[in-house]
MARVEX-348700 format. One line per 8 residues: number of its first residue (from 1); their letters; for each residue x, y, z of C-alpha. Coordinates in nm, 3 decimals, m for minus. Layout:
NUM	A	X Y Z | ...
END
This chain:
1	XXXXXXXX	m0.406 6.139 1.163 | m0.335 6.242 0.813 | m0.415 6.618 0.667 | m0.330 6.755 0.371 | m0.327 7.091 0.195 | m0.237 7.232 m0.140 | m0.177 7.630 m0.192 | m0.032 7.820 m0.471
9	XXXXXXXX	0.319 7.919 m0.432 | 0.281 8.267 m0.349 | 0.283 8.515 m0.048 | m0.096 8.508 0.021 | m0.068 8.131 0.083 | 0.142 8.147 0.386 | m0.149 8.293 0.605 | m0.344 7.991 0.460
17	XXXXXXXX	m0.073 7.727 0.563 | m0.045 7.913 0.904 | m0.399 7.851 0.957 | m0.376 7.489 0.844 | m0.097 7.471 1.117 | m0.341 7.614 1.380 | m0.607 7.362 1.293 | m0.343 7.039 1.341
25	XXXXXXXX	m0.220 7.211 1.682 | m0.579 7.208 1.802 | m0.615 6.835 1.760 | m0.424 6.808 2.078 | m0.232 6.500 1.990 | 0.097 6.645 1.913 | 0.358 6.738 2.198 | 0.481 7.093 2.232
33	XXXXXXXX	0.794 7.044 2.082 | 0.617 6.861 1.761 | 0.367 7.184 1.765 | 0.678 7.411 1.756 | 0.858 7.216 1.465 | 0.530 7.182 1.266 | 0.485 7.574 1.277 | 0.860 7.632 1.214
41	XXXXXXXX	0.881 7.400 0.930 | 0.560 7.532 0.740 | 0.647 7.879 0.787 | 1.004 7.872 0.733 | 1.030 7.605 0.448 | 0.679 7.750 0.280 | 0.836 8.099 0.279 | 1.160 7.978 0.136
49	XXXXXXXX	0.956 7.800 m0.151 | 0.797 8.142 m0.218 | 1.089 8.357 m0.179 | 1.346 8.169 m0.365 | 1.192 7.840 m0.530 | 0.962 8.003 m0.769 | 1.176 8.295 m0.836 | 1.258 8.259 m1.190
57	XXXXXXXX	0.911 8.104 m1.288 | 0.561 8.136 m1.248 | 0.439 8.027 m0.897 | 0.352 7.647 m0.884 | 0.196 7.426 m0.600 | 0.323 7.387 m0.234 | 0.187 7.084 m0.112 | 0.179 7.003 0.268
65	XXXXXXXX	0.090 6.657 0.404 | 0.122 6.599 0.801 | 0.095 6.270 0.928 | 0.080 6.160 1.291 | 0.100 5.794 1.379 | 0.255 5.617 1.698 | 0.360 5.943 1.859 | 0.564 6.034 1.532
73	XXXXXXXX	0.483 6.367 1.339 | 0.613 6.363 0.953 | 0.589 6.675 0.783 | 0.604 6.643 0.405 | 0.647 6.937 0.172 | 0.648 6.937 m0.180 | 0.697 7.189 m0.452 | 0.803 7.226 m0.813
81	XXXXXXXX	1.035 7.538 m0.770 | 1.412 7.561 m0.783 | 1.596 7.231 m0.623 | 1.720 7.321 m0.260 | 1.824 7.085 0.008 | 1.814 7.252 0.365 | 2.077 6.985 0.486 | 2.342 7.171 0.238
89	XXXXXXXX	2.291 7.531 0.351 | 2.586 7.658 0.549 | 2.568 7.651 0.911 | 2.502 8.013 1.018 | 2.772 8.220 1.170 | 2.754 8.188 1.535 | 3.096 8.348 1.609 | 3.087 8.707 1.475
97	XXXXXXXX	2.892 8.979 1.666 | 2.529 9.009 1.618 | 2.547 9.326 1.397 | 2.820 9.202 1.170 | 2.609 8.838 1.072 | 2.445 8.804 0.765 | 2.060 8.812 0.767 | 1.889 8.444 0.707
105	XXXXXXXX	1.969 8.092 0.737 | 1.868 8.063 1.115 | 1.507 7.915 1.050 | 1.680 7.632 0.800 | 1.936 7.581 1.105 | 1.651 7.522 1.357 | 1.435 7.318 1.165 | 1.715 7.065 1.112
113	XXXXXXXX	1.844 7.099 1.473 | 1.489 7.039 1.623 | 1.385 6.746 1.367 | 1.464 6.394 1.450 | 1.514 6.347 1.085 | 1.517 6.566 0.772 | 1.517 6.389 0.432 | 1.505 6.591 0.105
121	XXXXXXXX	1.476 6.450 m0.250 | 1.450 6.611 m0.606 | 1.283 6.403 m0.898 | 1.458 6.565 m1.213 | 1.213 6.392 m1.423 | 0.894 6.523 m1.288 | 1.057 6.849 m1.123 | 0.923 6.765 m0.755
129	XXXXXXXX	1.111 6.878 m0.476 | 1.012 6.659 m0.147 | 1.117 6.742 0.210 | 1.021 6.518 0.470 | 1.082 6.643 0.845 | 1.004 6.418 1.137 | 0.979 6.426 1.518 | 0.889 6.202 1.756
137	XX	0.703 6.274 2.077 | 0.904 6.314 2.369
END
């Protein structure tokens, strides 16, 4: 299975990406963990691209490619926004009281924790960011 979608990096596109996720989940080859990670990755990363990646420039594209082969799901998200490697984001504060914690960061943390592998690359020549998240079926 290989599915691809490209949408503008704007808020209205998030619902289109979630509908794309729904169609992939309906194919019934993905495990429950893969379905959960797929939705989390697309919603969290795409939202962050819209919210932070294109903040200083007009919205560019968000490309999502999902491949499933030999029980392994690979989710590739590409954009031309501000470079950001989610693996470099500081860990959330789990020690303070909930009311005292800063808002944000949990989604990226869960993506990195749930995935088998997270790979990020920024090409300064073309301006493309590429995030690849993989999860094998369990």
